[in-house]
Structure formats: structure tokens, C-alpha cells
N, CA, C and O atoms as CSV, one atom per row, in Angstrom:
chain,resi,resn,atom,element,x,y,z
A,1,MET,N,N,34.879,-36.264,40.269
A,1,MET,CA,C,36.094,-36.162,39.491
A,1,MET,C,C,36.489,-34.691,39.384
A,1,MET,O,O,37.165,-34.170,40.271
A,2,TYR,N,N,36.088,-34.029,38.335
A,2,TYR,CA,C,36.380,-32.603,38.160
A,2,TYR,C,C,35.159,-31.787,38.512
A,2,TYR,O,O,34.048,-32.313,38.572
A,3,LYS,N,N,35.359,-30.509,38.745
A,3,LYS,CA,C,34.228,-29.615,38.994
A,3,LYS,C,C,34.426,-28.332,38.198
A,3,LYS,O,O,35.527,-28.045,37.729
A,4,ASN,N,N,33.355,-27.566,38.052
A,4,ASN,CA,C,33.436,-26.301,37.324
A,4,ASN,C,C,34.597,-25.466,37.857
A,4,ASN,O,O,34.757,-25.316,39.069
A,5,GLY,N,N,35.406,-24.924,36.946
A,5,GLY,CA,C,36.496,-24.047,37.311
A,5,GLY,C,C,37.827,-24.730,37.548
A,5,GLY,O,O,38.843,-24.050,37.688
A,6,ASP,N,N,37.856,-26.077,37.598
A,6,ASP,CA,C,39.132,-26.784,37.739
A,6,ASP,C,C,40.006,-26.535,36.515
A,6,ASP,O,O,39.496,-26.250,35.431
A,7,MET,N,N,41.317,-26.642,36.687
A,7,MET,CA,C,42.252,-26.484,35.569
A,7,MET,C,C,42.131,-27.682,34.618
A,7,MET,O,O,41.965,-28.820,35.056
A,8,CYS,N,N,42.214,-27.413,33.347
A,8,CYS,CA,C,42.139,-28.452,32.324
A,8,CYS,C,C,43.341,-29.395,32.458
A,8,CYS,O,O,44.484,-28.938,32.464
A,9,PRO,N,N,43.094,-30.703,32.565
A,9,PRO,CA,C,44.195,-31.655,32.681
A,9,PRO,C,C,44.903,-31.906,31.346
A,9,PRO,O,O,45.958,-32.540,31.311
A,10,ILE,N,N,44.326,-31.412,30.254
A,10,ILE,CA,C,44.901,-31.651,28.932
A,10,ILE,C,C,45.860,-30.535,28.540
A,10,ILE,O,O,47.007,-30.802,28.183
A,11,CYS,N,N,45.404,-29.298,28.603
A,11,CYS,CA,C,46.267,-28.183,28.190
A,11,CYS,C,C,46.904,-27.453,29.374
A,11,CYS,O,O,47.927,-26.786,29.217
A,12,GLY,N,N,46.301,-27.579,30.552
A,12,GLY,CA,C,46.824,-26.918,31.738
A,12,GLY,C,C,46.623,-25.415,31.772
A,12,GLY,O,O,47.143,-24.739,32.660
A,13,GLU,N,N,45.869,-24.883,30.810
A,13,GLU,CA,C,45.668,-23.434,30.735
A,13,GLU,C,C,44.223,-23.023,30.968
A,13,GLU,O,O,43.955,-22.014,31.620
A,14,GLY,N,N,43.312,-23.790,30.445
A,14,GLY,CA,C,41.906,-23.426,30.539
A,14,GLY,C,C,41.256,-23.950,31.793
A,14,GLY,O,O,41.886,-24.612,32.618
A,15,THR,N,N,39.974,-23.639,31.920
A,15,THR,CA,C,39.197,-24.145,33.035
A,15,THR,C,C,38.097,-25.068,32.524
A,15,THR,O,O,37.618,-24.941,31.397
A,16,ILE,N,N,37.720,-25.983,33.378
A,16,ILE,CA,C,36.738,-27.010,33.037
A,16,ILE,C,C,35.317,-26.495,33.247
A,16,ILE,O,O,35.016,-25.827,34.237
A,17,LYS,N,N,34.465,-26.822,32.297
A,17,LYS,CA,C,33.035,-26.581,32.412
A,17,LYS,C,C,32.369,-27.957,32.481
A,17,LYS,O,O,32.661,-28.825,31.658
A,18,VAL,N,N,31.494,-28.159,33.437
A,18,VAL,CA,C,30.826,-29.441,33.633
A,18,VAL,C,C,29.372,-29.310,33.197
A,18,VAL,O,O,28.667,-28.393,33.617
A,19,GLU,N,N,28.928,-30.241,32.345
A,19,GLU,CA,C,27.549,-30.238,31.862
A,19,GLU,C,C,27.009,-31.653,31.829
A,19,GLU,O,O,27.765,-32.616,31.697
A,20,ARG,N,N,25.693,-31.773,31.948
A,20,ARG,CA,C,25.006,-33.050,31.728
A,20,ARG,C,C,24.426,-32.974,30.326
A,20,ARG,O,O,23.669,-32.060,30.003
A,21,LYS,N,N,24.793,-33.953,29.493
A,21,LYS,CA,C,24.325,-33.950,28.102
A,21,LYS,C,C,23.925,-35.361,27.684
A,21,LYS,O,O,24.466,-36.347,28.185
A,22,PRO,N,N,22.974,-35.444,26.764
A,22,PRO,CA,C,22.649,-36.759,26.230
A,22,PRO,C,C,23.773,-37.213,25.290
A,22,PRO,O,O,24.260,-36.441,24.464
A,23,GLU,N,N,24.163,-38.460,25.432
A,23,GLU,CA,C,25.164,-39.058,24.545
A,23,GLU,C,C,24.505,-40.244,23.868
A,23,GLU,O,O,23.932,-41.108,24.532
A,24,ILE,N,N,24.587,-40.285,22.533
A,24,ILE,CA,C,23.920,-41.328,21.766
A,24,ILE,C,C,24.939,-42.388,21.367
A,24,ILE,O,O,25.977,-42.084,20.779
A,25,PHE,N,N,24.622,-43.642,21.699
A,25,PHE,CA,C,25.449,-44.782,21.321
A,25,PHE,C,C,24.716,-45.534,20.221
A,25,PHE,O,O,23.544,-45.878,20.376
A,26,GLY,N,N,25.396,-45.789,19.119
A,26,GLY,CA,C,24.796,-46.512,18.014
A,26,GLY,C,C,25.382,-47.896,17.890
A,26,GLY,O,O,26.578,-48.099,18.103
A,27,TYR,N,N,24.533,-48.853,17.542
A,27,TYR,CA,C,24.980,-50.232,17.348
A,27,TYR,C,C,24.035,-50.907,16.370
A,27,TYR,O,O,22.845,-51.058,16.644
A,28,LYS,N,N,24.566,-51.307,15.244
A,28,LYS,CA,C,23.806,-52.022,14.209
A,28,LYS,C,C,22.492,-51.331,13.866
A,28,LYS,O,O,21.450,-51.978,13.762
A,29,GLY,N,N,22.546,-50.038,13.694
A,29,GLY,CA,C,21.380,-49.272,13.285
A,29,GLY,C,C,20.432,-48.889,14.412
A,29,GLY,O,O,19.447,-48.191,14.172
A,30,GLN,N,N,20.705,-49.325,15.620
A,30,GLN,CA,C,19.885,-48.988,16.775
A,30,GLN,C,C,20.635,-47.959,17.618
A,30,GLN,O,O,21.862,-47.875,17.558
A,31,THR,N,N,19.897,-47.181,18.399
A,31,THR,CA,C,20.548,-46.173,19.229
A,31,THR,C,C,20.085,-46.283,20.679
A,31,THR,O,O,18.967,-46.705,20.975
A,32,LEU,N,N,20.982,-45.892,21.556
A,32,LEU,CA,C,20.721,-45.817,22.985
A,32,LEU,C,C,21.194,-44.442,23.432
A,32,LEU,O,O,22.313,-44.039,23.116
A,33,THR,N,N,20.354,-43.718,24.163
A,33,THR,CA,C,20.726,-42.397,24.653
A,33,THR,C,C,20.884,-42.448,26.167
A,33,THR,O,O,19.981,-42.871,26.889
A,34,LEU,N,N,22.049,-42.009,26.631
A,34,LEU,CA,C,22.337,-41.925,28.062
A,34,LEU,C,C,22.673,-40.489,28.417
A,34,LEU,O,O,23.300,-39.782,27.629
A,35,GLU,N,N,22.266,-40.061,29.580
A,35,GLU,CA,C,22.596,-38.728,30.075
A,35,GLU,C,C,23.936,-38.843,30.808
A,35,GLU,O,O,24.023,-39.519,31.833
A,36,LEU,N,N,24.981,-38.185,30.289
A,36,LEU,CA,C,26.324,-38.295,30.849
A,36,LEU,C,C,26.877,-36.941,31.262
A,36,LEU,O,O,26.468,-35.900,30.749
A,37,THR,N,N,27.815,-36.977,32.198
A,37,THR,CA,C,28.537,-35.783,32.587
A,37,THR,C,C,29.665,-35.569,31.590
A,37,THR,O,O,30.479,-36.465,31.363
A,38,VAL,N,N,29.713,-34.374,30.990
A,38,VAL,CA,C,30.735,-34.042,30.005
A,38,VAL,C,C,31.559,-32.882,30.552
A,38,VAL,O,O,31.020,-31.879,31.020
A,39,TYR,N,N,32.871,-33.045,30.481
A,39,TYR,CA,C,33.793,-31.999,30.920
A,39,TYR,C,C,34.416,-31.396,29.670
A,39,TYR,O,O,34.853,-32.130,28.783
A,40,SER,N,N,34.464,-30.056,29.586
A,40,SER,CA,C,35.079,-29.416,28.429
A,40,SER,C,C,35.923,-28.232,28.879
A,40,SER,O,O,35.637,-27.584,29.886
A,41,CYS,N,N,36.980,-27.966,28.099
A,41,CYS,CA,C,37.916,-26.886,28.411
A,41,CYS,C,C,37.544,-25.644,27.617
A,41,CYS,O,O,37.219,-25.731,26.432
A,42,ASP,N,N,37.590,-24.488,28.270
A,42,ASP,CA,C,37.243,-23.236,27.598
A,42,ASP,C,C,38.386,-22.688,26.738
A,42,ASP,O,O,38.181,-21.725,26.000
A,43,VAL,N,N,39.589,-23.279,26.815
A,43,VAL,CA,C,40.718,-22.813,26.014
A,43,VAL,C,C,41.008,-23.778,24.852
A,43,VAL,O,O,40.975,-23.377,23.688
A,44,CYS,N,N,41.290,-25.041,25.169
A,44,CYS,CA,C,41.671,-25.982,24.104
A,44,CYS,C,C,40.465,-26.657,23.455
A,44,CYS,O,O,40.586,-27.248,22.382
A,45,GLY,N,N,39.304,-26.570,24.103
A,45,GLY,CA,C,38.086,-27.129,23.523
A,45,GLY,C,C,37.943,-28.629,23.681
A,45,GLY,O,O,36.946,-29.196,23.234
A,46,GLU,N,N,38.912,-29.292,24.306
A,46,GLU,CA,C,38.818,-30.738,24.489
A,46,GLU,C,C,37.656,-31.078,25.399
A,46,GLU,O,O,37.356,-30.356,26.350
A,47,GLY,N,N,37.013,-32.183,25.094
A,47,GLY,CA,C,35.933,-32.681,25.921
A,47,GLY,C,C,36.227,-34.106,26.343
A,47,GLY,O,O,36.836,-34.872,25.595
A,48,PHE,N,N,35.795,-34.458,27.538
A,48,PHE,CA,C,36.028,-35.822,28.001
A,48,PHE,C,C,34.960,-36.199,29.012
A,48,PHE,O,O,34.238,-35.348,29.533
A,49,PHE,N,N,34.878,-37.512,29.280
A,49,PHE,CA,C,33.881,-38.064,30.180
A,49,PHE,C,C,34.536,-38.510,31.479
A,49,PHE,O,O,35.754,-38.674,31.550
A,50,ASP,N,N,33.724,-38.701,32.489
A,50,ASP,CA,C,34.149,-39.237,33.773
A,50,ASP,C,C,34.276,-40.758,33.631
A,50,ASP,O,O,33.290,-41.436,33.339
A,51,ASN,N,N,35.475,-41.293,33.834
A,51,ASN,CA,C,35.702,-42.734,33.693
A,51,ASN,C,C,34.839,-43.553,34.642
A,51,ASN,O,O,34.333,-44.606,34.256
A,52,GLU,N,N,34.662,-43.090,35.871
A,52,GLU,CA,C,33.842,-43.824,36.835
A,52,GLU,C,C,32.390,-43.899,36.375
A,52,GLU,O,O,31.737,-44.933,36.514
A,53,GLU,N,N,31.896,-42.799,35.828
A,53,GLU,CA,C,30.524,-42.793,35.331
A,53,GLU,C,C,30.393,-43.737,34.137
A,53,GLU,O,O,29.400,-44.456,34.020
A,54,MET,N,N,31.385,-43.737,33.257
A,54,MET,CA,C,31.341,-44.635,32.093
A,54,MET,C,C,31.362,-46.095,32.535
A,54,MET,O,O,30.682,-46.931,31.940
A,55,LYS,N,N,32.134,-46.409,33.569
A,55,LYS,CA,C,32.164,-47.783,34.088
A,55,LYS,C,C,30.785,-48.200,34.576
A,55,LYS,O,O,30.368,-49.342,34.383
A,56,LYS,N,N,30.077,-47.268,35.212
A,56,LYS,CA,C,28.732,-47.560,35.711
A,56,LYS,C,C,27.769,-47.848,34.563
A,56,LYS,O,O,26.840,-48.640,34.719
A,57,HIS,N,N,27.983,-47.213,33.415
A,57,HIS,CA,C,27.080,-47.381,32.273
A,57,HIS,C,C,27.475,-48.549,31.368
A,57,HIS,O,O,26.726,-48.882,30.449
A,58,GLN,N,N,28.612,-49.171,31.597
A,58,GLN,CA,C,29.063,-50.264,30.727
A,58,GLN,C,C,28.041,-51.390,30.644
A,58,GLN,O,O,27.791,-51.914,29.559
A,59,LYS,N,N,27.446,-51.772,31.777
A,59,LYS,CA,C,26.457,-52.855,31.752
A,59,LYS,C,C,25.251,-52.457,30.907
A,59,LYS,O,O,24.746,-53.269,30.132
A,60,THR,N,N,24.789,-51.230,31.049
A,60,THR,CA,C,23.652,-50.752,30.259
A,60,THR,C,C,23.972,-50.819,28.769
A,60,THR,O,O,23.139,-51.250,27.972
A,61,ILE,N,N,25.175,-50.395,28.395
A,61,ILE,CA,C,25.583,-50.412,26.984
A,61,ILE,C,C,25.714,-51.847,26.475
A,61,ILE,O,O,25.257,-52.153,25.374
A,62,LYS,N,N,26.332,-52.731,27.264
A,62,LYS,CA,C,26.477,-54.146,26.865
A,62,LYS,C,C,25.111,-54.814,26.742
A,62,LYS,O,O,24.880,-55.579,25.805
A,63,ASP,N,N,24.197,-54.531,27.686
A,63,ASP,CA,C,22.850,-55.102,27.602
A,63,ASP,C,C,22.123,-54.607,26.358
A,63,ASP,O,O,21.398,-55.369,25.719
A,64,PHE,N,N,22.312,-53.341,26.014
A,64,PHE,CA,C,21.732,-52.786,24.787
A,64,PHE,C,C,22.246,-53.556,23.570
A,64,PHE,O,O,21.459,-53.935,22.702
A,65,GLN,N,N,23.557,-53.788,23.500
A,65,GLN,CA,C,24.138,-54.530,22.376
A,65,GLN,C,C,23.609,-55.958,22.336
A,65,GLN,O,O,23.305,-56.473,21.260
A,66,ARG,N,N,23.495,-56.598,23.484
A,66,ARG,CA,C,22.962,-57.972,23.533
A,66,ARG,C,C,21.507,-58.012,23.087
A,66,ARG,O,O,21.087,-58.936,22.390
A,67,ARG,N,N,20.734,-56.992,23.497
A,67,ARG,CA,C,19.325,-56.921,23.092
A,67,ARG,C,C,19.225,-56.759,21.578
A,67,ARG,O,O,18.399,-57.415,20.942
A,68,VAL,N,N,20.055,-55.894,20.992
A,68,VAL,CA,C,20.053,-55.697,19.538
A,68,VAL,C,C,20.430,-57.001,18.831
A,68,VAL,O,O,19.870,-57.333,17.786
A,69,ASP,N,N,21.382,-57.734,19.410
A,69,ASP,CA,C,21.833,-58.992,18.815
A,69,ASP,C,C,20.858,-60.148,19.068
A,69,ASP,O,O,21.045,-61.245,18.543
A,70,GLY,N,N,19.815,-59.900,19.876
A,70,GLY,CA,C,18.812,-60.926,20.136
A,70,GLY,C,C,19.156,-61.858,21.285
A,70,GLY,O,O,18.502,-62.886,21.458
A,71,PHE,N,N,20.166,-61.523,22.073
A,71,PHE,CA,C,20.552,-62.375,23.203
A,71,PHE,C,C,19.780,-62.058,24.471
A,71,PHE,O,O,19.698,-62.898,25.367
A,72,LEU,N,N,19.215,-60.867,24.566
A,72,LEU,CA,C,18.380,-60.500,25.710
A,72,LEU,C,C,16.986,-60.207,25.197
A,72,LEU,O,O,16.811,-59.547,24.173
A,73,ASN,N,N,16.007,-60.699,25.913
A,73,ASN,CA,C,14.630,-60.467,25.514
A,73,ASN,C,C,13.883,-59.903,26.713
A,73,ASN,O,O,13.746,-60.570,27.738
A,74,PHE,N,N,13.402,-58.676,26.582
A,74,PHE,CA,C,12.641,-58.042,27.646
A,74,PHE,C,C,11.170,-58.102,27.294
A,74,PHE,O,O,10.759,-57.638,26.230
A,75,SER,N,N,10.383,-58.667,28.178
A,75,SER,CA,C,8.937,-58.764,27.933
A,75,SER,C,C,8.191,-57.673,28.621
A,75,SER,O,O,6.966,-57.604,28.521
């Protein structure tokens, strides 16, 4: 998607910094931590995620929610 030094798509003035960071998802008192690519602007400070990467993690997040709800049982 974006790479270090690309122009910010939000403000059009700053440059993008790309980092891998843990992102914590909470659901009914339980947490799931995923390592995600985070893009941030050095001028406006906005941060955003890669949509394609988030699509890849949707199943993991849904399975986590199902496990918390008792619909999935891992032995």
C-alpha cells in the first residue's frame, strides 16, 4: 500500500512513516493482540491501517470473538 516517505493521503502535506506495532482488540473483557502495519503522518499526526492487511486478519478477529462467546472450542 504505502511506503516510508509517501505523501500523506489525508493532509497532502506530510510524509508517511510505516511501523509494525501490536494492536490490541478487546471483546467482552478478553483481549487479542495482533502485529499490524501502522501508517502515520509526520505533519497531521493521523494514523491508519492497511485495509488489505485488516481483511486478512478479519477471520482471526471473528474466531477470537466466537471463542470468547463459546462457539469455538480449541483443544
